[in-house]
GUGUKE-224872 format. One record per atom (N, C-alpha, C, O): residue in one letter; atom name; z, y, x; residue number from 1. Coordinates in Angstrom, 3 decimals, padded with zeros to 6 digits. Last residue first. Example, Ala and Ser with C-alpha at 12.3 -4.5 7.8 and 13.67 -1.06 7.14 Angstrom:
// GUGUKE-224872
<banu "s"; "N"; <007.080; -002.250; 012.850>; 2>
<banu "s"; "CA"; <007.140; -001.060; 013.670>; 2>
<banu "s"; "C"; <007.870; 000.030; 012.900>; 2>
<banu "s"; "O"; <008.039; 001.138; 013.409>; 2>
<banu "a"; "N"; <007.800; -005.690; 013.190>; 1>
<banu "a"; "CA"; <007.800; -004.500; 012.300>; 1>
<banu "a"; "C"; <007.800; -003.300; 013.200>; 1>
<banu "a"; "O"; <008.465; -003.319; 014.236>; 1>
// end
This chain:
// GUGUKE-224872
<banu "e"; "N"; <005.271; 018.201; -004.857>; 67>
<banu "e"; "CA"; <006.302; 018.582; -005.682>; 67>
<banu "e"; "C"; <005.827; 018.504; -006.811>; 67>
<banu "e"; "O"; <006.516; 018.786; -007.791>; 67>
<banu "k"; "N"; <003.928; 015.936; -002.290>; 66>
<banu "k"; "CA"; <003.545; 016.396; -003.805>; 66>
<banu "k"; "C"; <004.642; 016.574; -004.528>; 66>
<banu "k"; "O"; <005.216; 015.577; -004.966>; 66>
<banu "t"; "N"; <004.076; 013.809; -000.450>; 65>
<banu "t"; "CA"; <005.160; 015.384; -000.248>; 65>
<banu "t"; "C"; <004.312; 016.016; -001.780>; 65>
<banu "t"; "O"; <004.706; 017.182; -001.806>; 65>
<banu "a"; "N"; <003.024; 011.447; -001.492>; 64>
<banu "a"; "CA"; <004.337; 011.378; -000.916>; 64>
<banu "a"; "C"; <005.215; 012.867; -000.890>; 64>
<banu "a"; "O"; <006.398; 013.087; -001.150>; 64>
<banu "a"; "N"; <000.672; 012.320; -001.356>; 63>
<banu "a"; "CA"; <001.437; 011.931; -003.066>; 63>
<banu "a"; "C"; <002.749; 011.719; -002.517>; 63>
<banu "a"; "O"; <003.665; 011.867; -003.326>; 63>
<banu "r"; "N"; <-000.492; 012.846; 001.149>; 62>
<banu "r"; "CA"; <-000.370; 013.910; 000.092>; 62>
<banu "r"; "C"; <000.232; 013.176; -001.080>; 62>
<banu "r"; "O"; <000.131; 013.937; -002.044>; 62>
<banu "r"; "N"; <000.086; 010.463; 002.199>; 61>
<banu "r"; "CA"; <001.143; 011.409; 002.615>; 61>
<banu "r"; "C"; <000.990; 012.690; 001.532>; 61>
<banu "r"; "O"; <001.928; 013.376; 001.127>; 61>
<banu "a"; "N"; <-002.407; 008.841; 000.644>; 60>
<banu "a"; "CA"; <-000.517; 008.377; 000.535>; 60>
<banu "a"; "C"; <000.190; 009.561; 001.058>; 60>
<banu "a"; "O"; <001.119; 009.846; 000.303>; 60>
<banu "a"; "N"; <-004.081; 010.466; 001.872>; 59>
<banu "a"; "CA"; <-003.912; 010.450; 000.603>; 59>
<banu "a"; "C"; <-002.558; 010.032; -000.004>; 59>
<banu "a"; "O"; <-001.847; 010.613; -000.825>; 59>
<banu "a"; "N"; <-003.866; 009.562; 004.495>; 58>
<banu "a"; "CA"; <-003.658; 010.878; 004.214>; 58>
<banu "a"; "C"; <-003.703; 011.340; 002.723>; 58>
<banu "a"; "O"; <-003.387; 012.488; 002.410>; 58>
<banu "l"; "N"; <-004.470; 006.956; 004.461>; 57>
<banu "l"; "CA"; <-003.016; 007.312; 004.989>; 57>
<banu "l"; "C"; <-002.991; 009.070; 004.158>; 57>
<banu "l"; "O"; <-002.123; 009.501; 003.399>; 57>
<banu "a"; "N"; <-006.881; 006.384; 003.550>; 56>
<banu "a"; "CA"; <-005.856; 006.341; 002.581>; 56>
<banu "a"; "C"; <-004.287; 006.838; 003.135>; 56>
<banu "a"; "O"; <-003.275; 007.028; 002.461>; 56>
<banu "e"; "N"; <-008.272; 007.508; 005.445>; 55>
<banu "e"; "CA"; <-008.237; 008.163; 004.350>; 55>
<banu "e"; "C"; <-006.845; 007.833; 003.455>; 55>
<banu "e"; "O"; <-006.056; 008.600; 002.902>; 55>
<banu "a"; "N"; <-007.496; 005.890; 007.620>; 54>
<banu "a"; "CA"; <-007.358; 007.245; 007.687>; 54>
<banu "a"; "C"; <-006.977; 007.884; 006.172>; 54>
<banu "a"; "O"; <-005.963; 008.469; 005.791>; 54>
<banu "i"; "N"; <-008.662; 003.467; 006.344>; 53>
<banu "i"; "CA"; <-007.247; 003.234; 006.583>; 53>
<banu "i"; "C"; <-006.721; 004.914; 006.993>; 53>
<banu "i"; "O"; <-005.565; 005.198; 006.679>; 53>
<banu "v"; "N"; <-011.289; 004.480; 006.984>; 52>
<banu "v"; "CA"; <-010.725; 004.058; 005.253>; 52>
<banu "v"; "C"; <-009.622; 004.160; 005.371>; 52>
<banu "v"; "O"; <-009.120; 004.961; 004.582>; 52>
<banu "a"; "N"; <-011.870; 004.576; 009.441>; 51>
<banu "a"; "CA"; <-011.813; 005.513; 008.613>; 51>
<banu "a"; "C"; <-011.032; 005.635; 007.203>; 51>
<banu "a"; "O"; <-010.434; 006.538; 006.619>; 51>
<banu "e"; "N"; <-011.157; 001.776; 010.274>; 50>
<banu "e"; "CA"; <-010.205; 002.601; 010.526>; 50>
<banu "e"; "C"; <-010.634; 003.879; 009.678>; 50>
<banu "e"; "O"; <-009.661; 004.364; 009.100>; 50>
<banu "d"; "N"; <-011.236; -001.104; 008.723>; 49>
<banu "d"; "CA"; <-012.280; 000.019; 008.803>; 49>
<banu "d"; "C"; <-010.905; 001.465; 009.174>; 49>
<banu "d"; "O"; <-010.033; 001.891; 008.416>; 49>
<banu "g"; "N"; <-009.770; -003.253; 007.669>; 48>
<banu "g"; "CA"; <-010.252; -003.410; 009.035>; 48>
<banu "g"; "C"; <-011.108; -002.210; 009.397>; 48>
<banu "g"; "O"; <-011.740; -002.321; 010.448>; 48>
<banu "v"; "N"; <-008.525; -004.577; 005.640>; 47>
<banu "v"; "CA"; <-009.449; -003.327; 005.714>; 47>
<banu "v"; "C"; <-010.340; -003.728; 006.566>; 47>
<banu "v"; "O"; <-011.385; -004.353; 006.386>; 47>
<banu "h"; "N"; <-006.476; -006.250; 006.808>; 46>
<banu "h"; "CA"; <-007.352; -006.824; 006.039>; 46>
<banu "h"; "C"; <-008.803; -005.802; 005.951>; 46>
<banu "h"; "O"; <-009.936; -006.234; 006.165>; 46>
<banu "n"; "N"; <-004.929; -004.174; 008.316>; 45>
<banu "n"; "CA"; <-006.003; -005.553; 009.073>; 45>
<banu "n"; "C"; <-006.769; -005.821; 008.301>; 45>
<banu "n"; "O"; <-007.940; -005.768; 008.676>; 45>
<banu "a"; "N"; <-003.972; -002.858; 006.256>; 44>
<banu "a"; "CA"; <-004.817; -002.415; 007.197>; 44>
<banu "a"; "C"; <-005.547; -003.261; 007.861>; 44>
<banu "a"; "O"; <-006.762; -003.111; 007.994>; 44>
<banu "l"; "N"; <-002.289; -005.212; 005.256>; 43>
<banu "l"; "CA"; <-003.712; -004.764; 004.502>; 43>
<banu "l"; "C"; <-004.463; -004.045; 005.170>; 43>
<banu "l"; "O"; <-005.669; -004.235; 005.009>; 43>
<banu "l"; "N"; <-000.565; -005.476; 007.485>; 42>
<banu "l"; "CA"; <-001.544; -006.565; 006.871>; 42>
<banu "l"; "C"; <-002.270; -006.168; 006.633>; 42>
<banu "l"; "O"; <-003.279; -006.317; 007.321>; 42>
<banu "l"; "N"; <000.364; -002.987; 007.408>; 41>
<banu "l"; "CA"; <-000.255; -003.412; 008.334>; 41>
<banu "l"; "C"; <-000.784; -004.650; 008.370>; 41>
<banu "l"; "O"; <-001.504; -004.938; 009.325>; 41>
<banu "v"; "N"; <002.097; -003.276; 004.980>; 40>
<banu "v"; "CA"; <001.116; -002.008; 004.879>; 40>
<banu "v"; "C"; <000.340; -002.627; 006.508>; 40>
<banu "v"; "O"; <-000.851; -002.471; 006.239>; 40>
<banu "l"; "N"; <003.607; -004.864; 005.304>; 39>
<banu "l"; "CA"; <002.682; -005.453; 004.184>; 39>
<banu "l"; "C"; <001.537; -004.161; 004.080>; 39>
<banu "l"; "O"; <000.520; -004.076; 003.393>; 39>
<banu "a"; "N"; <005.395; -004.635; 007.272>; 38>
<banu "a"; "CA"; <004.469; -005.411; 007.298>; 38>
<banu "a"; "C"; <003.276; -005.747; 006.284>; 38>
<banu "a"; "O"; <002.355; -006.558; 006.381>; 38>
<banu "a"; "N"; <006.161; -002.102; 005.809>; 37>
<banu "a"; "CA"; <005.582; -001.617; 006.983>; 37>
<banu "a"; "C"; <004.794; -003.158; 007.389>; 37>
<banu "a"; "O"; <003.643; -003.047; 007.811>; 37>
<banu "n"; "N"; <007.461; -003.406; 003.612>; 36>
<banu "n"; "CA"; <006.773; -002.247; 003.569>; 36>
<banu "n"; "C"; <005.996; -002.378; 004.374>; 36>
<banu "n"; "O"; <004.905; -002.796; 003.986>; 36>
<banu "m"; "N"; <009.516; -005.132; 005.378>; 35>
<banu "m"; "CA"; <008.652; -005.501; 004.421>; 35>
<banu "m"; "C"; <007.463; -004.788; 003.892>; 35>
<banu "m"; "O"; <006.447; -005.454; 003.696>; 35>
<banu "a"; "N"; <011.193; -002.760; 006.290>; 34>
<banu "a"; "CA"; <010.316; -003.702; 007.015>; 34>
<banu "a"; "C"; <009.432; -004.196; 006.313>; 34>
<banu "a"; "O"; <008.312; -003.734; 006.533>; 34>
<banu "e"; "N"; <012.367; -002.022; 003.734>; 33>
<banu "e"; "CA"; <011.368; -001.122; 004.909>; 33>
<banu "e"; "C"; <010.460; -001.933; 005.857>; 33>
<banu "e"; "O"; <009.266; -001.748; 006.091>; 33>
<banu "s"; "N"; <013.672; -004.289; 003.088>; 32>
<banu "s"; "CA"; <012.570; -003.642; 002.413>; 32>
<banu "s"; "C"; <011.616; -002.407; 002.931>; 32>
<banu "s"; "O"; <010.497; -002.035; 002.577>; 32>
<banu "q"; "N"; <015.920; -004.118; 005.325>; 31>
<banu "q"; "CA"; <014.707; -005.551; 005.156>; 31>
<banu "q"; "C"; <013.288; -004.870; 004.208>; 31>
<banu "q"; "O"; <012.123; -004.959; 004.595>; 31>
<banu "a"; "N"; <016.926; -002.098; 004.583>; 30>
<banu "a"; "CA"; <016.445; -001.944; 006.378>; 30>
<banu "a"; "C"; <015.237; -003.317; 005.466>; 30>
<banu "a"; "O"; <014.046; -003.221; 005.170>; 30>
<banu "p"; "N"; <017.997; -002.557; 002.015>; 29>
<banu "p"; "CA"; <017.143; -001.429; 002.648>; 29>
<banu "p"; "C"; <016.595; -001.754; 003.579>; 29>
<banu "p"; "O"; <015.375; -001.710; 003.423>; 29>
<banu "s"; "N"; <017.977; -006.163; 001.531>; 28>
<banu "s"; "CA"; <018.687; -004.964; 002.444>; 28>
<banu "s"; "C"; <017.576; -003.852; 002.308>; 28>
<banu "s"; "O"; <016.390; -004.144; 002.461>; 28>
<banu "l"; "N"; <016.665; -007.962; -001.285>; 27>
<banu "l"; "CA"; <016.234; -007.085; 000.382>; 27>
<banu "l"; "C"; <017.504; -006.321; 000.586>; 27>
<banu "l"; "O"; <018.023; -005.851; -000.426>; 27>
<banu "g"; "N"; <016.259; -008.501; -003.414>; 26>
<banu "g"; "CA"; <017.668; -009.216; -002.751>; 26>
<banu "g"; "C"; <017.262; -008.786; -001.457>; 26>
<banu "g"; "O"; <017.660; -009.455; -000.503>; 26>
<banu "k"; "N"; <013.067; -007.976; -004.245>; 25>
<banu "k"; "CA"; <014.805; -008.227; -005.049>; 25>
<banu "k"; "C"; <015.368; -009.359; -003.907>; 25>
<banu "k"; "O"; <015.057; -010.523; -003.653>; 25>
<banu "h"; "N"; <010.900; -007.488; -003.200>; 24>
<banu "h"; "CA"; <011.589; -006.617; -002.816>; 24>
<banu "h"; "C"; <012.966; -006.965; -003.260>; 24>
<banu "h"; "O"; <013.945; -006.393; -002.782>; 24>
<banu "a"; "N"; <009.051; -008.728; -005.151>; 23>
<banu "a"; "CA"; <009.217; -009.256; -003.721>; 23>
<banu "a"; "C"; <010.024; -008.376; -002.737>; 23>
<banu "a"; "O"; <009.837; -008.516; -001.529>; 23>
<banu "d"; "N"; <009.394; -007.066; -007.079>; 22>
<banu "d"; "CA"; <009.904; -008.335; -007.383>; 22>
<banu "d"; "C"; <009.910; -009.256; -005.786>; 22>
<banu "d"; "O"; <010.642; -010.195; -005.471>; 22>
<banu "v"; "N"; <007.263; -005.220; -006.806>; 21>
<banu "v"; "CA"; <008.880; -004.829; -006.980>; 21>
<banu "v"; "C"; <009.322; -006.330; -006.719>; 21>
<banu "v"; "O"; <009.685; -006.385; -005.544>; 21>
<banu "i"; "N"; <005.044; -006.737; -006.345>; 20>
<banu "i"; "CA"; <005.472; -005.989; -005.100>; 20>
<banu "i"; "C"; <007.223; -005.687; -005.164>; 20>
<banu "i"; "O"; <008.095; -005.787; -004.301>; 20>
<banu "a"; "N"; <004.759; -007.754; -008.621>; 19>
<banu "a"; "CA"; <004.731; -008.735; -007.936>; 19>
<banu "a"; "C"; <005.302; -008.027; -006.417>; 19>
<banu "a"; "O"; <005.871; -008.685; -005.545>; 19>
<banu "n"; "N"; <004.373; -005.441; -010.523>; 18>
<banu "n"; "CA"; <005.420; -006.242; -010.811>; 18>
<banu "n"; "C"; <005.871; -007.057; -009.673>; 18>
<banu "n"; "O"; <007.081; -007.217; -009.511>; 18>
<banu "y"; "N"; <001.830; -004.452; -009.185>; 17>
<banu "y"; "CA"; <003.067; -003.556; -009.382>; 17>
<banu "y"; "C"; <004.399; -004.505; -009.300>; 17>
<banu "y"; "O"; <005.251; -004.460; -008.413>; 17>
<banu "v"; "N"; <000.090; -006.755; -010.200>; 16>
<banu "v"; "CA"; <000.310; -006.782; -008.874>; 16>
<banu "v"; "C"; <001.310; -005.760; -008.691>; 16>
<banu "v"; "O"; <001.994; -006.147; -007.744>; 16>
<banu "d"; "N"; <000.508; -006.333; -013.147>; 15>
<banu "d"; "CA"; <001.333; -007.729; -012.323>; 15>
<banu "d"; "C"; <001.016; -007.585; -010.791>; 15>
<banu "d"; "O"; <001.688; -008.308; -010.055>; 15>
<banu "d"; "N"; <-000.514; -004.037; -013.272>; 14>
<banu "d"; "CA"; <000.831; -004.243; -013.742>; 14>
<banu "d"; "C"; <001.284; -005.451; -013.090>; 14>
<banu "d"; "O"; <002.381; -005.525; -012.536>; 14>
<banu "p"; "N"; <-003.081; -004.594; -013.039>; 13>
<banu "p"; "CA"; <-002.492; -004.022; -012.106>; 13>
<banu "p"; "C"; <-001.170; -003.875; -012.452>; 13>
<banu "p"; "O"; <-000.580; -003.402; -011.482>; 13>
<banu "r"; "N"; <-005.697; -006.880; -012.956>; 12>
<banu "r"; "CA"; <-004.070; -006.284; -013.552>; 12>
<banu "r"; "C"; <-003.122; -006.209; -012.759>; 12>
<banu "r"; "O"; <-002.496; -007.013; -012.069>; 12>
<banu "a"; "N"; <-007.800; -005.899; -011.692>; 11>
<banu "a"; "CA"; <-007.945; -006.409; -012.919>; 11>
<banu "a"; "C"; <-006.659; -006.601; -013.445>; 11>
<banu "a"; "O"; <-006.613; -006.424; -014.662>; 11>
<banu "l"; "N"; <-008.530; -003.189; -009.568>; 10>
<banu "l"; "CA"; <-007.324; -004.667; -009.586>; 10>
<banu "l"; "C"; <-007.765; -004.864; -011.370>; 10>
<banu "l"; "O"; <-007.993; -003.900; -012.101>; 10>
<banu "n"; "N"; <-008.978; -000.702; -009.322>; 9>
<banu "n"; "CA"; <-010.124; -001.994; -008.744>; 9>
<banu "n"; "C"; <-009.409; -003.033; -008.682>; 9>
<banu "n"; "O"; <-009.585; -003.848; -007.776>; 9>
<banu "l"; "N"; <-009.597; 002.827; -009.768>; 8>
<banu "l"; "CA"; <-008.584; 001.612; -010.233>; 8>
<banu "l"; "C"; <-009.778; 000.122; -010.184>; 8>
<banu "l"; "O"; <-010.871; -000.053; -010.723>; 8>
<banu "d"; "N"; <-010.349; 005.071; -007.713>; 7>
<banu "d"; "CA"; <-010.326; 004.268; -008.936>; 7>
<banu "d"; "C"; <-010.035; 002.891; -009.009>; 7>
<banu "d"; "O"; <-010.332; 002.014; -008.198>; 7>
<banu "t"; "N"; <-010.494; 004.944; -004.925>; 6>
<banu "t"; "CA"; <-009.277; 005.615; -005.764>; 6>
<banu "t"; "C"; <-009.179; 005.253; -007.043>; 6>
<banu "t"; "O"; <-008.076; 005.098; -007.568>; 6>
<banu "k"; "N"; <-011.580; 003.779; -001.891>; 5>
<banu "k"; "CA"; <-011.927; 003.253; -002.966>; 5>
<banu "k"; "C"; <-010.515; 003.907; -003.867>; 5>
<banu "k"; "O"; <-009.435; 003.411; -003.543>; 5>
<banu "l"; "N"; <-013.076; 005.602; 001.145>; 4>
<banu "l"; "CA"; <-011.626; 004.908; 000.507>; 4>
<banu "l"; "C"; <-011.989; 004.870; -001.146>; 4>
<banu "l"; "O"; <-012.606; 005.808; -001.651>; 4>
<banu "g"; "N"; <-016.224; 004.256; 002.561>; 3>
<banu "g"; "CA"; <-014.860; 004.756; 001.759>; 3>
<banu "g"; "C"; <-013.858; 004.332; 001.192>; 3>
<banu "g"; "O"; <-013.598; 003.198; 000.791>; 3>
<banu "s"; "N"; <-017.809; 001.931; 002.677>; 2>
<banu "s"; "CA"; <-018.090; 003.364; 002.261>; 2>
<banu "s"; "C"; <-017.514; 004.394; 001.776>; 2>
<banu "s"; "O"; <-017.898; 005.216; 000.945>; 2>
<banu "m"; "N"; <-017.653; -000.461; 005.286>; 1>
<banu "m"; "CA"; <-016.673; 000.120; 003.980>; 1>
<banu "m"; "C"; <-017.815; 001.750; 003.718>; 1>
<banu "m"; "O"; <-018.390; 002.388; 004.600>; 1>
// end
């Protein structure tokens, strides 16, 4: 891979967002956190590029800590 893709890369992003939200329905907060962790690890394994994963982690942390 040649770096983290940050431009929209989904044909139907709203459907993907809704699928993620729906997957959490009925889960306890702990189960939801566990599911998020599992999803992150599955997707990181799918990406398979440690440099891209590091870029994604940094970008996500910046987004989460932005005030």
